[in-house]
C-alpha positions as CSV (number, residue, x, y, z in Angstrom):
1,M,-0.1,-0.1,-0.1
2,R,2.8,2.2,0.6
3,F,4.3,1.6,-2.9
4,L,0.8,2.4,-4.2
5,R,0.3,5.6,-2.4
6,D,3.9,6.8,-3.6
7,R,2.5,6.4,-7.2
8,R,-0.9,8.1,-6.9
9,R,-0.7,9.8,-10.2
10,V,0.0,6.4,-12.0
11,V,-2.9,4.7,-9.7
12,V,-5.2,7.7,-10.6
13,R,-4.2,7.4,-14.2
14,L,-5.1,3.6,-14.0
15,G,-8.6,4.2,-12.7
16,V,-9.3,7.1,-15.4
17,W,-8.6,4.6,-18.2
18,S,-10.4,1.9,-16.5
19,V,-13.6,4.0,-16.6
20,L,-13.7,3.2,-20.4
21,E,-13.9,-0.3,-19.6
22,T,-16.8,0.5,-17.0
23,G,-18.5,2.1,-19.9
24,Q,-18.2,-1.0,-21.9
25,T,-19.4,-3.3,-19.2
26,F,-22.3,-1.0,-18.6
27,L,-23.4,-1.2,-22.5
28,T,-22.9,-4.9,-22.5
29,G,-26.3,-5.6,-20.6
30,Y,-28.1,-2.0,-21.4
31,A,-27.7,-1.8,-25.0
32,P,-29.3,-5.5,-25.8
33,A,-32.1,-4.8,-23.3
34,R,-33.0,-1.6,-25.0
35,A,-32.5,-3.0,-28.5
36,L,-35.2,-5.7,-27.4
37,D,-37.7,-3.4,-25.5
38,E,-37.5,-0.7,-27.8
39,G,-36.7,-2.2,-30.9
40,F,-37.4,-5.8,-32.0
41,L,-40.0,-6.7,-29.5
42,A,-41.7,-3.5,-30.4
43,G,-41.5,-4.2,-34.1
44,R,-38.9,-1.5,-34.8
45,P,-35.5,-3.0,-36.0
46,G,-34.1,0.2,-36.8
47,P,-34.0,1.2,-33.1
48,G,-32.9,-2.2,-32.4
49,L,-29.9,-2.1,-34.5
50,A,-29.0,1.4,-33.4
51,W,-28.8,0.1,-29.9
52,L,-26.6,-2.9,-31.1
53,G,-24.3,-0.7,-32.9
54,V,-24.0,1.4,-29.5
55,A,-22.9,-1.9,-28.0
56,G,-20.3,-2.3,-30.8
57,L,-18.9,1.3,-29.9
58,G,-18.6,0.7,-26.4
59,V,-16.4,-2.5,-27.1
60,L,-14.1,-0.4,-29.2
61,L,-14.0,2.2,-26.5
62,G,-13.4,-0.6,-23.8
63,A,-10.5,-1.9,-26.0
64,F,-8.8,1.7,-26.3
65,G,-9.2,2.0,-22.4
66,T,-7.6,-1.4,-22.0
67,V,-4.6,-0.5,-24.3
68,R,-4.1,2.4,-22.0
69,V,-4.5,0.2,-18.8
70,Y,-1.5,-1.8,-19.8
71,A,0.9,0.8,-20.2
72,A,-0.3,2.3,-16.7
73,V,0.1,-1.0,-15.2
74,A,3.6,-1.2,-16.7
75,E,4.4,2.0,-15.1
76,L,3.2,0.6,-11.8
77,V,5.1,-3.0,-11.9
78,E,8.5,-2.1,-13.5
79,P,9.4,0.1,-10.5
80,L,8.5,-2.5,-8.1
81,R,10.5,-5.0,-9.9
82,D,13.4,-2.6,-9.8
83,R,13.2,-2.1,-6.1
84,L,13.3,-5.6,-5.6
85,V,16.1,-6.3,-7.6
86,A,17.8,-3.7,-5.8
87,R,17.1,-5.3,-2.3
88,V,18.4,-8.6,-3.6
89,V,21.6,-7.2,-5.0
90,A,22.3,-5.4,-2.0
91,R,21.6,-8.4,0.1
92,G,23.8,-10.7,-2.1
93,V,26.7,-8.2,-2.1
94,R,26.4,-7.3,1.9
95,E,25.7,-10.8,2.9
96,G,27.2,-13.1,0.2
97,D,23.5,-14.5,0.1
98,A,23.5,-17.9,-1.8
99,G,19.7,-17.0,-2.7
100,A,20.6,-13.6,-4.2
101,L,20.8,-15.4,-7.8
102,S,17.6,-16.9,-7.5
103,G,16.0,-14.0,-6.3
104,L,17.3,-11.8,-8.9
105,T,16.5,-14.3,-11.7
106,Q,13.5,-15.8,-10.8
107,Q,11.7,-14.5,-7.7
108,A,11.8,-10.9,-8.7
109,E,10.2,-11.8,-12.1
110,I,7.4,-14.0,-10.4
111,A,6.7,-10.9,-7.8
112,R,6.5,-8.6,-11.0
113,D,4.1,-10.8,-12.9
114,T,2.0,-11.8,-10.2
115,F,1.6,-8.3,-9.0
116,A,0.7,-7.3,-12.7
117,G,-1.9,-9.9,-12.6
118,L,-3.2,-8.8,-9.4
119,V,-3.7,-5.4,-10.2
120,M,-5.4,-6.3,-13.4
121,V,-7.8,-8.6,-11.9
122,S,-8.7,-6.4,-8.9
123,R,-8.9,-3.4,-11.2
124,S,-11.3,-5.3,-13.4
125,F,-13.4,-6.6,-10.8
126,V,-14.0,-3.2,-9.3
127,F,-14.7,-1.4,-12.5
128,T,-16.7,-4.4,-14.0
129,A,-18.8,-4.7,-10.8
130,A,-19.5,-1.0,-10.6
131,G,-20.5,-0.8,-14.6
132,A,-22.9,-4.1,-14.0
133,L,-24.3,-2.7,-10.9
134,V,-25.2,0.5,-12.2
135,G,-26.5,-1.1,-15.6
136,L,-28.9,-3.3,-13.5
137,F,-30.0,-0.3,-11.3
138,S,-30.8,1.5,-14.7
139,L,-32.6,-1.4,-16.0
140,A,-34.7,-2.1,-12.9
141,P,-33.9,-1.9,-9.3
142,L,-35.4,-5.2,-8.7
143,L,-32.5,-6.8,-10.8
144,L,-30.2,-5.2,-8.5
145,L,-31.9,-7.0,-5.5
146,V,-31.8,-10.6,-7.4
147,V,-28.3,-10.2,-8.4
148,G,-26.5,-7.8,-6.1
149,V,-27.5,-9.6,-2.8
150,P,-25.9,-13.0,-3.9
151,L,-22.8,-11.2,-5.5
152,L,-22.1,-9.2,-2.3
153,A,-22.6,-12.4,0.0
154,G,-19.9,-14.3,-2.3
155,V,-17.5,-11.5,-2.3
156,A,-17.7,-11.3,1.4
157,L,-17.4,-14.9,2.0
158,F,-14.3,-14.8,-0.3
159,A,-13.1,-11.9,1.5
160,A,-13.4,-13.5,5.0
161,T,-11.4,-16.6,3.5
162,L,-8.4,-14.5,2.2
163,R,-6.3,-14.2,5.3
164,P,-6.9,-17.7,6.3
165,L,-6.2,-18.9,3.0
166,A,-3.2,-16.9,2.5
167,R,-1.9,-18.4,5.8
168,R,-2.2,-21.8,4.5
169,Q,-1.0,-21.4,1.0
170,E,2.2,-20.0,2.7
171,T,2.3,-23.0,5.1
172,F,2.0,-25.3,2.1
173,L,4.6,-23.6,0.2
174,V,7.1,-23.7,2.8
175,A,6.3,-27.4,3.5
176,D,6.5,-28.1,-0.4
177,E,10.0,-26.0,-0.5
178,A,11.1,-28.1,2.3
179,L,10.4,-31.4,0.8
180,A,12.0,-30.4,-2.4
181,E,15.0,-29.1,-0.5
182,R,15.3,-32.3,1.2
183,L,14.8,-34.5,-1.8
184,G,17.2,-32.5,-3.7
185,A,19.9,-33.5,-1.0
186,V,18.6,-36.9,-0.5
187,C,18.3,-38.0,-4.3
188,P,21.8,-37.4,-5.2
189,G,23.2,-38.9,-2.0
190,L,21.1,-42.3,-2.2
191,R,24.5,-44.1,-2.2
192,D,25.9,-42.5,0.6
193,I,22.9,-42.6,2.7
194,T,23.0,-46.6,1.9
195,A,26.6,-46.7,2.9
196,A,26.0,-44.9,6.1
197,G,23.1,-47.3,7.0
198,A,20.8,-44.4,7.4
199,E,18.0,-45.4,5.1
200,D,15.5,-45.6,8.2
201,R,16.5,-42.2,9.6
202,V,16.0,-40.5,6.2
203,A,13.0,-42.4,5.0
204,S,11.5,-41.3,8.6
205,D,12.6,-37.5,8.1
206,T,11.6,-37.3,4.5
207,G,8.4,-38.9,5.6
208,Q,7.8,-36.4,8.2
209,R,8.0,-33.5,5.7
210,I,5.8,-35.2,3.2
211,D,3.1,-35.6,5.8
212,A,3.7,-32.0,6.8
213,E,3.0,-31.1,3.2
214,Q,0.0,-33.4,2.9
215,R,-1.4,-31.9,6.0
216,A,-0.8,-28.2,4.5
217,A,-2.2,-29.6,1.4
218,C,-5.5,-30.7,2.9
219,A,-5.9,-27.4,5.3
220,L,-5.4,-25.6,2.1
221,A,-8.1,-27.7,0.0
222,R,-10.5,-27.3,3.1
223,W,-10.4,-23.6,2.7
224,S,-10.2,-23.7,-1.3
225,V,-13.7,-25.2,-0.7
226,L,-15.1,-22.0,0.7
227,R,-13.3,-20.2,-2.2
228,V,-15.4,-22.4,-4.6
229,A,-18.5,-21.6,-2.6
230,S,-18.1,-17.9,-2.7
231,L,-17.8,-18.0,-6.7
232,A,-20.8,-20.2,-6.7
233,I,-22.9,-17.9,-4.6
234,G,-21.6,-14.7,-6.2
235,G,-21.6,-15.8,-9.8
236,Q,-23.6,-18.7,-10.2
237,L,-26.6,-18.4,-8.0
238,P,-27.5,-15.0,-9.6
239,I,-28.4,-16.8,-12.7
240,V,-30.5,-19.4,-11.0
241,L,-32.2,-16.6,-9.1
242,L,-32.9,-14.5,-12.3
243,L,-34.4,-17.7,-14.0
244,A,-36.4,-18.5,-11.0
245,T,-37.8,-15.2,-10.3
246,T,-38.6,-14.7,-13.8
247,P,-42.5,-14.8,-13.6
248,W,-42.4,-12.6,-10.2
249,L,-40.0,-10.0,-12.0
250,L,-42.2,-9.8,-15.2
251,A,-45.3,-9.4,-12.8
252,H,-43.7,-6.2,-11.1
253,G,-42.9,-4.7,-14.4
254,V,-39.4,-6.0,-15.3
255,T,-39.4,-6.1,-19.0
256,A,-38.1,-9.2,-21.0
257,G,-35.2,-7.1,-22.6
258,A,-34.1,-6.2,-18.8
259,L,-34.0,-9.8,-17.9
260,V,-31.7,-10.6,-21.2
261,G,-29.5,-7.6,-20.0
262,A,-29.5,-8.9,-16.6
263,L,-28.4,-12.2,-17.7
264,A,-25.9,-10.7,-20.0
265,Y,-24.3,-8.8,-17.2
266,V,-24.0,-11.7,-14.7
267,T,-22.8,-14.2,-17.5
268,Q,-20.5,-12.3,-19.5
269,S,-19.3,-9.6,-17.1
270,L,-19.8,-10.4,-13.5
271,L,-19.0,-14.0,-13.4
272,P,-15.8,-13.9,-15.4
273,A,-14.5,-10.9,-13.2
274,L,-15.4,-12.7,-9.9
275,R,-13.8,-16.0,-11.3
276,N,-10.4,-13.9,-12.0
277,L,-10.5,-12.4,-8.7
278,V,-11.4,-15.2,-6.6
279,H,-8.4,-17.5,-8.5
280,G,-6.1,-14.3,-8.7
281,L,-6.4,-13.2,-5.1
282,G,-6.7,-16.8,-3.5
283,T,-3.7,-18.2,-5.1
284,S,-1.3,-15.9,-6.7
285,G,-2.0,-13.1,-4.2
286,S,-0.8,-15.2,-1.3
287,R,2.1,-16.6,-3.6
288,L,3.1,-12.9,-4.1
289,V,2.9,-12.3,-0.2
290,V,5.4,-15.1,0.4
291,V,7.8,-14.0,-2.5
292,I,8.0,-10.3,-1.4
293,R,8.1,-11.1,2.2
294,R,11.2,-13.1,1.6
295,L,12.8,-10.9,-1.0
296,R,12.4,-8.0,1.7
297,R,14.3,-10.0,4.0
298,D,16.8,-8.0,5.9
299,D,19.1,-8.6,9.0
300,S,16.2,-7.5,11.6
301,E,13.6,-10.1,10.0
302,Q,13.1,-13.6,11.6
303,P,15.2,-16.3,10.7
304,G,12.3,-18.1,9.2
305,N,11.9,-15.6,6.2
306,T,14.7,-17.0,4.1
307,P,14.9,-16.7,0.4
308,V,13.2,-19.1,-2.1
309,S,16.5,-20.3,-3.6
310,A,18.0,-23.5,-5.0
311,P,19.0,-26.2,-2.7
312,A,21.9,-25.0,-1.0
313,P,25.1,-27.1,-1.8
314,Q,25.4,-30.3,0.3
315,P,28.6,-31.2,2.0
316,G,30.9,-32.6,-0.7
317,A,30.7,-32.5,-4.3
318,P,31.1,-35.0,-7.2
319,S,35.0,-35.4,-7.9
320,E,34.7,-37.5,-10.7
321,P,32.4,-37.4,-13.7
322,A,32.2,-41.5,-13.5
323,G,29.9,-41.2,-10.7
324,P,28.5,-37.8,-9.8
325,A,26.9,-37.8,-6.1
326,V,26.4,-35.5,-3.3
327,A,28.0,-36.8,-0.2
328,M,25.7,-36.8,2.6
329,P,26.6,-36.4,6.3
330,A,26.1,-40.1,7.9
331,P,23.7,-40.0,10.4
332,H,24.2,-41.4,13.8
333,L,21.4,-43.7,14.5
334,G,20.5,-47.3,15.8
335,P,20.3,-50.7,14.1
336,T,20.1,-49.9,10.3
337,P,18.4,-52.5,8.0
338,K,19.7,-54.2,4.9
339,T,19.9,-52.5,2.0
340,A,19.5,-54.0,-1.5
341,D,21.8,-52.9,-4.0
342,T,22.7,-54.9,-7.3
343,T,25.9,-53.4,-7.8
344,G,27.0,-54.8,-4.4
345,S,28.8,-51.6,-3.5
346,A,28.4,-48.4,-1.6
347,R,30.0,-46.2,0.8
348,A,29.3,-43.8,3.3
349,S,31.1,-40.4,3.5
350,L,32.1,-37.8,6.2
351,P,30.3,-34.5,6.2
352,G,31.9,-32.5,3.6
353,S,33.4,-35.4,1.9
354,T,32.9,-36.2,-1.7
355,P,32.2,-39.6,-3.3
356,E,34.5,-40.1,-6.3
357,T,33.1,-43.0,-8.0
358,A,29.6,-44.1,-9.1
359,A,30.2,-47.8,-7.5
360,P,31.6,-47.4,-3.9
361,D,33.0,-50.1,-1.6
362,V,31.6,-51.9,1.1
363,S,33.6,-52.3,4.0
364,A,32.0,-53.6,7.4
365,P,34.1,-54.1,10.6
366,A,36.2,-57.0,11.2
367,P,36.5,-58.1,14.5
368,H,39.9,-59.0,16.3
369,S,39.6,-61.6,19.1
370,G,37.2,-60.8,21.3
371,A,36.0,-57.7,19.9
372,T,32.6,-56.4,18.8
373,P,32.8,-55.0,15.4
374,K,30.3,-52.3,13.9
375,T,27.7,-53.7,11.8
376,G,27.4,-52.7,8.1
377,D,24.7,-53.3,5.5
378,T,25.2,-51.2,2.3
379,T,26.9,-50.9,-1.1
380,G,30.0,-49.5,0.0
381,S,32.7,-49.5,2.5
382,T,30.6,-49.2,5.4
383,S,28.9,-50.8,8.5
384,V,25.5,-50.8,10.1
385,P,25.4,-49.1,13.5
386,L,24.5,-50.7,16.6
387,P,22.6,-49.5,19.0
388,G,24.3,-47.0,21.2
389,A,27.0,-46.4,18.7
390,R,28.8,-43.2,18.5
391,P,29.6,-41.3,15.3
392,E,33.4,-41.1,14.4
393,T,34.3,-37.8,12.6
394,G,30.7,-37.8,11.1
395,G,31.1,-40.8,9.4
396,P,29.0,-44.0,9.5
397,T,28.1,-45.1,13.2
398,V,30.6,-47.6,14.4
399,N,31.0,-49.7,17.7
400,A,33.9,-51.4,19.4
401,P,34.9,-55.0,18.5
402,A,32.9,-58.0,19.3
403,P,33.5,-61.7,19.6
404,V,33.8,-63.2,16.1
405,G,31.0,-65.9,16.7
406,P,30.0,-68.8,18.6
407,P,32.8,-71.3,19.0
408,G,33.1,-73.8,16.2
409,A,30.8,-72.0,13.7
410,P,32.1,-71.6,10.2
411,A,33.2,-68.3,9.0
412,L,30.9,-68.8,5.9
413,S,28.3,-71.4,5.2
414,L,25.8,-71.4,2.4
415,T,23.1,-74.1,2.3
416,S,20.8,-74.7,-0.9
417,V,21.4,-71.2,-1.9
418,T,19.2,-70.3,-4.8
419,F,18.7,-66.7,-6.2
420,A,17.3,-65.0,-9.3
421,Y,16.9,-61.7,-10.3
422,G,12.9,-62.1,-11.0
423,P,10.4,-64.5,-10.5
424,A,10.4,-65.7,-14.4
425,A,14.4,-65.4,-14.5
426,A,16.5,-68.1,-14.4
427,P,18.6,-68.6,-11.3
428,V,22.0,-67.3,-11.2
429,V,22.9,-69.4,-8.1
430,Q,21.1,-72.5,-7.7
431,D,21.3,-74.9,-4.8
432,L,25.0,-73.8,-3.7
433,D,26.3,-75.4,-0.7
434,L,29.4,-74.4,0.7
435,V,31.2,-74.3,4.1
436,L,34.5,-72.4,4.6
437,P,36.4,-72.7,8.2
438,P,38.1,-69.8,9.7
439,G,41.3,-68.8,7.9
440,A,40.2,-70.2,4.7
441,H,41.2,-68.5,1.4
442,L,38.7,-69.1,-1.3
443,A,38.8,-67.8,-5.0
444,V,35.8,-67.5,-7.1
445,V,36.3,-67.7,-11.0
446,G,34.0,-68.1,-13.7
447,P,32.9,-66.4,-17.1
448,S,32.0,-62.9,-17.0
449,G,28.3,-62.3,-15.8
450,I,27.9,-65.8,-14.3
451,G,27.1,-64.8,-10.9
452,K,30.3,-64.0,-9.0
453,S,29.2,-60.6,-7.7
454,T,25.9,-61.7,-7.1
455,L,27.3,-64.4,-4.7
456,T,29.4,-61.6,-2.7
457,A,26.2,-59.6,-2.6
458,L,24.4,-62.5,-1.1
459,V,27.0,-63.2,1.5
460,A,27.3,-59.5,2.4
461,G,23.4,-59.6,2.7
462,L,23.0,-57.0,0.0
463,L,20.7,-59.5,-1.8
464,E,18.4,-62.0,-0.2
465,P,18.3,-65.7,-1.4
466,G,15.0,-67.0,-2.9
467,Q,15.6,-70.4,-1.2
468,G,18.5,-71.6,1.4
469,A,20.1,-70.0,4.1
470,I,23.5,-68.2,4.5
471,G,25.5,-67.8,7.8
472,V,28.8,-65.6,8.6
473,C,30.4,-66.5,11.6
474,G,27.3,-68.7,12.8
475,Y,24.9,-65.5,12.4
476,A,22.0,-65.7,9.8
477,V,22.5,-63.4,6.8
478,P,21.0,-60.8,6.4
479,G,21.4,-59.6,9.9
480,P,23.3,-57.2,12.0
481,E,25.4,-59.6,13.6
482,A,26.4,-61.1,10.2
483,A,27.0,-57.8,8.6
484,A,29.2,-56.8,11.6
485,R,31.6,-59.6,10.5
486,R,32.0,-59.2,6.8
487,V,33.7,-56.5,4.8
488,L,32.8,-56.1,1.1
489,I,35.1,-54.1,-1.3
490,P,34.0,-54.0,-4.8
491,Q,35.8,-53.1,-7.9
492,Q,35.1,-49.5,-7.7
493,A,36.5,-48.1,-4.4
494,Y,35.2,-45.5,-2.6
495,V,37.1,-42.5,-1.2
496,H,35.8,-39.3,0.3
497,T,37.3,-35.9,0.9
498,G,39.0,-35.8,4.2
499,T,42.7,-36.9,5.6
500,L,44.0,-40.2,4.6
501,A,43.5,-41.2,8.3
502,E,40.0,-40.6,8.3
503,N,39.4,-42.7,5.0
504,L,41.6,-45.3,6.8
505,G,39.8,-45.3,10.1
506,Q,36.5,-44.9,9.0
507,L,35.1,-48.3,10.3
508,R,36.7,-48.0,13.4
509,S,34.9,-46.8,16.5
510,D,38.0,-45.1,18.0
511,P,40.9,-43.4,16.2
512,V,43.4,-45.8,14.7
513,P,46.9,-45.2,16.6
514,E,49.3,-44.1,13.8
515,G,51.5,-47.0,14.2
516,E,48.8,-49.1,13.3
517,L,47.9,-47.1,10.2
518,L,51.3,-47.3,9.1
519,A,51.7,-51.1,9.5
520,A,48.4,-51.9,7.8
521,A,49.7,-49.5,4.9
522,R,52.9,-51.5,4.7
523,A,51.3,-54.9,4.7
524,V,48.4,-53.9,1.9
525,G,51.2,-51.9,-0.2
526,L,49.6,-48.5,0.3
527,L,52.5,-47.1,2.4
528,P,54.3,-45.3,-0.8
529,L,51.0,-43.7,-1.7
530,M,50.9,-42.6,2.0
531,E,54.4,-41.1,2.0
532,R,53.7,-39.3,-1.1
533,L,50.7,-37.8,0.0
534,G,52.4,-36.5,3.2
535,G,51.5,-39.2,5.7
536,P,48.1,-40.2,7.6
537,A,47.1,-36.4,8.2
538,A,47.3,-35.5,4.5
539,T,44.1,-34.4,2.8
540,V,43.1,-36.5,0.2
541,D,41.3,-35.3,-3.0
542,P,39.5,-38.6,-4.5
543,A,39.8,-36.9,-8.0
544,A,43.6,-36.6,-7.8
545,L,44.0,-40.6,-6.9
546,S,44.0,-43.1,-9.6
547,A,41.7,-46.2,-9.5
548,G,44.3,-48.2,-8.2
549,E,45.3,-46.0,-5.7
550,R,41.5,-45.6,-4.6
551,Q,41.7,-49.5,-4.3
552,L,44.6,-49.4,-2.0
553,V,42.9,-46.9,0.2
554,A,39.7,-48.9,0.4
555,L,41.6,-52.3,1.0
556,T,43.4,-50.5,3.7
557,R,40.4,-49.4,5.3
558,A,38.9,-52.7,5.0
559,Y,42.2,-54.5,6.5
560,L,41.6,-52.1,9.5
561,S,38.2,-53.1,10.3
562,Y,37.1,-55.6,12.6
563,A,35.4,-58.1,10.4
564,P,36.9,-61.5,10.0
565,L,35.5,-62.1,6.7
566,A,36.9,-60.1,3.8
567,L,35.0,-60.4,0.3
568,L,37.2,-58.8,-2.4
569,D,34.9,-58.4,-5.4
570,E,37.6,-57.7,-8.3
571,A,38.8,-55.1,-5.5
572,T,42.4,-55.2,-7.2
573,C,41.4,-55.2,-10.7
574,H,43.3,-51.6,-11.2
575,L,46.3,-52.9,-9.3
576,D,49.3,-54.5,-11.2
577,P,50.0,-58.5,-10.6
578,E,52.4,-57.7,-8.0
579,A,50.5,-55.2,-5.9
580,E,47.4,-57.5,-6.3
581,E,49.4,-60.4,-4.7
582,R,50.5,-58.2,-1.9
583,A,47.3,-57.2,-1.1
584,E,45.6,-60.7,-1.3
585,R,48.3,-62.2,1.0
586,A,47.9,-59.4,3.5
587,F,44.3,-60.1,3.8
588,A,45.0,-64.0,3.7
589,E,47.4,-63.6,6.7
590,R,45.2,-61.4,9.0
591,P,45.1,-63.4,12.3
592,G,41.8,-65.2,12.4
593,G,40.8,-63.8,9.2
594,T,38.9,-65.4,5.9
595,L,39.3,-64.3,2.5
596,V,36.9,-64.7,-0.4
597,V,38.2,-63.1,-3.7
598,V,36.1,-62.7,-6.9
599,A,39.4,-63.4,-8.9
600,H,40.3,-61.2,-11.7
601,R,43.3,-62.8,-12.6
602,M,43.9,-66.5,-12.5
603,S,46.8,-66.1,-10.7
604,S,44.5,-65.2,-7.5
605,A,43.0,-68.7,-7.9
606,R,46.3,-70.2,-7.8
607,R,47.3,-68.5,-4.7
608,A,43.9,-69.6,-2.9
609,D,43.5,-72.7,-0.7
610,R,40.1,-73.4,-2.4
611,V,38.6,-72.5,-6.0
612,L,34.9,-72.2,-6.5
613,A,34.3,-72.3,-10.4
614,M,30.9,-71.0,-11.3
615,D,29.2,-71.8,-14.5
616,G,25.5,-71.4,-14.3
617,R,24.1,-74.5,-12.3
618,E,27.3,-76.2,-12.4
619,T,29.9,-75.2,-9.8
620,A,33.1,-77.0,-9.0
621,Y,34.7,-76.7,-5.7
622,G,38.8,-77.6,-4.9
623,T,42.1,-76.9,-5.1
624,H,43.9,-75.3,-8.1
625,E,45.3,-78.7,-8.9
626,E,42.1,-80.7,-8.4
627,L,40.2,-78.5,-10.6
628,M,42.8,-78.6,-13.4
629,R,42.2,-82.7,-13.2
630,R,38.3,-82.8,-13.2
631,S,36.8,-79.2,-14.2
632,A,36.8,-78.6,-18.1
633,L,35.4,-75.1,-17.3
634,Y,38.4,-74.4,-14.9
635,R,41.1,-75.6,-17.2
636,D,39.4,-73.6,-20.2
637,L,39.4,-70.6,-17.9
638,V,43.2,-71.0,-17.0
639,G,44.2,-72.0,-20.4
640,S,42.3,-68.8,-21.9
641,W,43.7,-66.5,-19.3
642,T,46.0,-63.5,-20.6
643,P,46.9,-60.8,-18.0
644,V,47.1,-58.0,-20.5
645,S,46.8,-58.0,-24.4
646,S,50.0,-58.2,-26.1
647,E,51.3,-55.2,-28.0
648,P,53.8,-54.7,-31.0
649,A,57.4,-54.4,-30.5
650,L,58.6,-51.0,-29.5
651,P,60.6,-48.7,-32.2
652,L,64.5,-49.0,-31.9
653,R,65.9,-46.0,-30.0
654,D,68.6,-47.5,-27.8
655,P,72.0,-46.1,-28.6
656,D,73.0,-49.8,-28.8
657,R,70.3,-50.5,-31.3
658,V,69.1,-53.3,-28.8
659,D,65.7,-52.5,-27.4
660,A,62.7,-54.2,-25.4
661,V,60.6,-56.3,-27.8
662,A,58.5,-57.7,-24.8
663,G,55.5,-55.9,-23.9
664,P,53.0,-56.8,-21.4
665,G,51.3,-59.9,-22.2
666,L,54.5,-61.1,-24.0
667,A,54.7,-65.1,-23.2
668,G,57.9,-66.4,-22.1
669,D,59.5,-69.7,-20.8
670,G,61.5,-68.6,-18.2
671,R,64.6,-69.1,-19.9
672,H,65.2,-66.3,-22.5
673,V,66.8,-63.0,-21.4
674,V,65.4,-59.7,-23.2
675,A,67.8,-56.6,-23.0
676,H,66.4,-53.2,-22.5
677,R,69.5,-51.2,-21.8
678,P,72.7,-51.0,-23.3
679,V,74.5,-54.4,-24.0
680,G,75.8,-55.9,-21.0
681,Q,73.2,-54.9,-18.7
682,M,70.3,-57.7,-18.6
683,Q,67.1,-58.3,-16.9
684,A,65.5,-61.6,-15.8
685,P,62.3,-62.4,-17.8
686,R,59.6,-59.9,-16.7
687,D,57.2,-57.6,-18.4
688,L,59.6,-54.8,-19.1
689,R,57.1,-51.8,-18.9
690,D,55.2,-52.6,-15.7
691,G,58.0,-54.8,-13.8
692,G,55.3,-57.9,-13.7
693,A,55.8,-61.2,-14.5
694,L,55.7,-62.3,-18.2
695,G,52.4,-63.4,-19.5
696,G,51.5,-66.8,-18.6
697,Q,54.2,-66.6,-15.4
698,D,53.4,-66.2,-11.8
């Protein structure tokens, strides 16, 4: 209102041009009534046509006024937009407001357009109603009684609902924005929520916001019923009353032309104007109030009046194009249900952390003797928090080590396990029986897509078998006790922004001593990278690490966990053969540890105590030598395996004209020597570029 008072001249000009529309409205009913009564019904078509011509002139007059009205509205609206933009820019510069851009580019435009619409509908209703009521009174005062009373009643009812309707509209908008902001944070961070074992808490919190929006929507709908009722009373009831009282009106001297004119006033002028007013003020008006209130927020206003803006950046940011995700702070909660994830990989992140791959690694705690591991049930290096667990550096909730399991229980047992990805799908795993004692080392091999990763996901509790039972250290899978005793590391390792020590110790309830960190890094093969980064306290940028380096971090993290059962699902595929062997031997030699490796190279199978060869419904189990004798599939896998595809010889450029001709994958018989330095300096047969063994050798 202060804004309008400051522009009184523009408002007066707007009113003057609107009078022309009032004249058009007046002639809308008055001219047809006179055309009937004084012309056509009296047998005088000339005067009737003349009155219709007057009505046509009224339309032209109204059109001229409408053009001038739009110009006046522009003079009224643009200064409002300029004032709002100035406020937004000033606040953005002064406070570094993250919502300033949204307010500048979107909300100011919304406010301008909505304000213009409200000015138009409000002005149109006032001047249209004035013209129609004057016309009704001119035709017959009784018509004003029949039409005017319900019109005033409808407007009064609508006016009474404006304030509560606006409050409920604002409540609904706030609830809708809160839900949208929450979903904007949750949806990109689903992987991290799963990794943190926070599905229940996030679902509960999101559900509360959904319920709040539903309550607000229901309250708004109830008040909207009154808005519809006011429109029916004020705009449609007069039509019914005119028709119902026609005999009475004719008996009291109201002419047929006057009745037609009254119907024209109601149907062509009053009803459309009232409908625009109800919908304009009832919906757009409350939105305008909310937007302007927020755009005018300053330091003295309440904290609740925050700007409508794009969701604020969540902690962390995607650091690799391969798998963008928003890292969510891991909630601290109680027991977490298992999650289903066909990738079998996920990972929790610390506040401010950045997931670096689309497929994180799963690491649940691995108990040392007499300890209680934290539980984990996710698709990334993670663990499910036990009741009363305390948060560690904002990451997944963990607990102190727990006993491995009942005495004499196998490290892993599968009994008649069958799994398919759909009711009509062929089983990926069928009637599989397997028992591994503590300390066993199993390699799982088979053609690509045969179900090796599915098997590890079943053991980890990420998938549930259709039939059969799975146990880890004597505890049923899925379940928090079993999840606490296994750690799953998939192919795509998950590393979050933070220090290296935070990454490595995330599955431990207490800070890992530096000596233990160094010992684990040395055992797994992470120590050179740790020294290059600057030690355990160095900050890690996931995007700056190679895929192999991230795998080393994830492997060391899992090595430090308390879970006795380690599941490596091609977790060393980005490492060279020597680094892979070192990491696998470190896990195999953990006291009380059991290792299951989905083999990327057949050399992993040769190192294992036992090998499980999968081929659909057929499986073979035994040592490497046993399977070589009795499994055609295994012999075929060993015979066709080459670590790296061969490459052509390098161009000659050695000063002595003797150059390496052995590239990765070149087969050797263990007796020849290839020079890659000046003559006289020889090297034992190894792949000369990567330092690994020649193809076909271990």
